[in-house]
N, C-alpha and C positions, 0 to 999 in steps of 0.2 A: 722248568728246566728243559732245554732243547736237546733232543737226541743227537748224538754225535754222528756226523756224516764223514765218510771216507773221501780223502782227496789225495791224488797222486802228486808227489813232489817233483819239481823240475828235473832233478838229477837222477830220478828213478826210472827203471824199465819195468813196466807193468807186465806181469805174467798172467795173472788170473784175478778176476774180481767177482764179487757176489757169489762165491762158491758156498752153497748150502752145506752145513755140517753142524756138528756138536763139539763142544769142548768138555771133556770129562775131568780134567785136572788142570789147576792153575795155582800159582803160589798163594793167592789170597783166600783160597778155600781150604779148610783143614780136612775135609772129606771129599772123596770123588762124588761129583754131582753132574748130571747132564744139563748142559746149558746150550740151547739151540741158537744159531745165528748164521752169520755170513763171514767167510774168510776172504782176505785180500792178500795176494802175494806179489811182491816186487823183488828186485835183486838186492834191496837194502833192508827190507823188513817184512814181517808177517803181522797182519792186523786181524783181530777177531772182534766183530761188533755183534753183541748179543741181540736177539730178537725180543720184542715185547715193548710195552709202553712205559712201565715203571721199574726202576731199579736196575736198568741194564748197564749203567755206567760202572757199577761196582764189579761186574763180571765181563766187561769188555776190556781188551788189552791190545798192546802192540809190543813186539819184540824186534830188536835189530838182528839181522842175520849174523853180523860180526860177533854177537854175544852168545851164539849157539856153539856148544861144545860138540854135541852129537845129535843125530837124528836117525831113528830107526823105526821099523814097523813094530806094531804091537796089537794086541786084541783089545776091543772095547766091550764093555758089559752087554750081554752076559758073556758071549764068546765070539764076537763078530770080528772078521779080519779087515776092519776099516781104519785101524788106529795108526797114528804116527806119534811116537814118544820123542819129545824134544827135551834134551838136557842142556841147561844153560851153563855157562862157564862159572857162574856164581852158585851153582847147585840147584837152582829152581828147576821145576819140571812142568811141562805142559803136555797134555794128552789130547790130540786132535782126532776127530772122527770124520772122515771124508770118503765118499765114494771115489773110486779110481785113485786111491792114495799113492800108488806107484808114481804117477805123473808128478804129483806135488812133492813127494819125498825126493825124487831125482832132482827137481828144481832146487830144493833147499840144499841138498848135499853138494850140488854143482857150485853153489855160491858160498860155501863155507871156506873160510881162509885158513 
């Protein structure tokens, strides 16, 4: 299996790519678990590609900005101020952990409809 590679779509405006971080919560995991990887932000979507060689497809994801209901700061384990909690319109939640989170949170909030 070939590892997924990120590609910007023609109609997108790229804000940041290969942003190192962790994902602590995603819908397909029943418990909070730290998954390291890289984030990609455009005006249309947020993509997380997990690091590692095996099994990263199951913990990599992509969400559309238009499907986000709210985005706000939060703490990541144990009590670090690096988190962004994203609540989707369908009720799913994602907890991102990124240094300089304010910059990325402002970008997301700016593009919510």
